[in-house]
C-alpha positions, 0 to 999 in steps of 0.5 A: 688652932683657926678660931674662925673656923671653930666658930662657924662650926659652933654657930652650925651646930648650934643653929642645927640644934635649935631647929631640931629643938623647935621643929624637927620635921624639917631637919630629917625631911632634908637630911634624909628625906623622910618623915618623923613621927612618934618617939622619933620627935622626942629623940630629936629634940634631944639631939637638939638640945644637945647640938645646941650645947655642943655649939656653945662648948666649942665656942673659941675663947680664953676659958676653954674650961668655962666654955665646956662647962657651959655647954654641959649646964646647958645641956644638963639643964635643957634635958631635965627641963624637956623631959620633965615636960614630957612627964607632966603631958604623960604622952611618952613616959617610960621606966626611966623617965623620972630618974633621968629628970632626977638625974639631970636636975642633981647634975646640973646643980652640981655642975653649976656649984662647981663652976664658981670654983673653976673660974680662973682655972687651967686644964690640970694638964696646963701646969705640967712641964713636958715630962708630965710633972706638975 
């Protein structure tokens, strides 16, 4: 795989995510020629968080599992913080907001804890021979 192409794609997605997170109306206006308001802003910011995490997860390197794990930790942590912020402000609080905050916090802690066990680990399929036997 062309790592330069992957790096360019990762940077593009992360940059788009950062713009969506900080100022969603400009992205929506440029992409769709429309204005955005209300819950659309909230969901655009969640999409921005996901795109930033995707950019991290897809960054080329020698440890793809570590990068994927970093992407998931980033997404889960930022999602928890943003949802917590929304809940504290009290403007956008639905039935599942607080369970989602708790779930993302727990998931982040579990991913961080689990990351200590995969420092040099390879994907499970990497140690198998051509017929699928370890």
